[in-house]
C-alpha positions, 0 to 999 in steps of 0.5 A: 709451750713446755720446754727446759727450764732452769730455776736459780736460787741462792738463800735456801736449798731445794726442796727445803725452799717450799716456794721454789719446790712448789713452782718446780713441781708445777712446771713439772706437772705441766710438762717442763723439763725443770732443773734447779741450781741451789746451794747445799743444805747443812744437815738436809739437801747435801748431795751435790746432784740429785734428781727428785720426783723428776726435778734435776737439782745441782747443789753447791757448797756455800758458807753463810754470810757473817760480819755484816754486809761485806760478808754478804759480798763474799757469799754472793760472789761465791754463789755467783761463781758456782751458779755460772759453772753449773749453768754452763754444765746444764747448757742452753735452756728455754726459760731461766727462772732466777729467785732473789736475793741476791739480785745478781742472778741476772748476770747468769740470766743474761749469758743464758739469754744470748743462747736464746733463753727468756728470763723470768725474775721471781722477786722473793724480797725487795732487796733495797728495802731489805737492806735498810731493814736489816743493817740500819746503815741508811741510804749509803753507797751499798744501798745505792749499789743494790738499788742499781742491781735491782734495776739492772734485773728488772731490765733484763727480765722479760717477765716478773713474778711477784709475791704479792700486790705491793711488790707487783706495784714496785716492779711497775713503778720502780721497775718500769715493767709493763702491768701485763709483764708482772704476775702475782704468784703468792706463797702459799703452804702446801696444806696437805703438809699441815694437819692436826696430830694428837695433842701432847700436853707435855709440850706445854711444859705443865701450863695451860696455854702454848704459844708458838713462834715459827720462822727465820730468826734475823735482825728484822723478823722481830724475835726480840719484839716477841720476847719483850712482849712476853715479859710484859705479859708476864710483868704487866699483866701478871700472866704466867699460865703459858709456855712459849716455843720458838721454832726456826733458826737464823743468824740472830738465833744465839742472840735471841737465846741470850736475850730471853736469859736477860729478860728472865725468861728461860723457865718459860721460853724454849728455842728448838732450832730447825726441826723435822716436820713431824715435830713442827706439827706437834707444836702448832697442833698444841699451840693456842696462839701463834705469834707474827711479831715482825716489826714495821719497817720498810721490808715487812710492811710490804711482804707476805710472811709465810709464817702467817700463811702456815699458822692459818693452814694449821687453823691457829689464831694469830697476834701480828703487828698491824702491817699492810701485807699482814692484814692482806694475808691473815684478814680476820684470822689475826688481831692486830697490835699497833705497829711495834707496840709490845705492850699492846701485843702482850694485851692481845695475846692475853685476850686470846688466851681468855677466849677459846671461842674466838681462837677457834673462829679465827683459826677456821677463818684462817684455814678457809682463806689458805684453802680458798682464795690464797691457796697454791691452786690460784698461784699455780694458774698465775705461774703457768700464765707467767711462763706463757707470757714469757715464751710468747 
């Protein structure tokens, strides 16, 4: 049933977007002619048009949003114009596969559906919950607008791909999709990308233990919770036998660096920004405990966190807040503090630092999960089943 597929993504470049790249190569291996439209990166993925491993990628320039919700209106408007332009250039396709956010790409899908395409909606985020969690504006007119756009996207979709069972429930209950139209394709790390490298003691900056955070740094991602927890680890528990590294970037990166200074953590906390894979492996290989400080909010409770999956791929023990989907992902590979309780989060870090045997057991448990029941091999089967359903 293979044909020509067009994948639309707005919030990351490809192949930097690991999930989209895995989907692209899975479809390619199944015989599909895969085209991707995405934004250009700033330091990588900068070519306007490139073919990588048989996947044809078309990229457009995009300035990231600043200044709150209205900044996103400008960003998304620009992205939509470029996506329409490039989709017309690519021409008719058999399947258009749109990855959100934003929930605006259904407009491009509707154009292609008129030419005979089927529409697969790949729901990476619940945008109404994202809006509530990120902007703290309540259910205002913009919230009602994003709810409307989500409904229109569901209505246009022939098939919905959900990242977990919580998202699948939303697609059925709120989106009105039939159960047989919704497929769970979990995000899973490419385990061959994650492997131990020789320990470099210098990374720990002379301390016995290394703590590591990996991921995006946005308002809803909890880096501020992690920093306050580390301050409690030092002040309330008297622990100074650790160094912490925060890997990644985002629109609160500079604010979090400044906040670490306010808390007096400058000598104990390091921010690397985005780094190459080889450097990421150096930090994760040296980490004794990894941090998943995503606070309880409408989005985080039902979302699968890529950082948790990647920590498990590196066989690292995890401290997390007690969120529904965090437990589904990590199971016994993590310990869980009551939601948003920074004091308990700090105590769990201290407990794991003092128990190397438990850290080792948790790491082995996590590795087994991402190479077994949560592996991309399982997701690959679900993705191809979704395409078969769309095309039939």
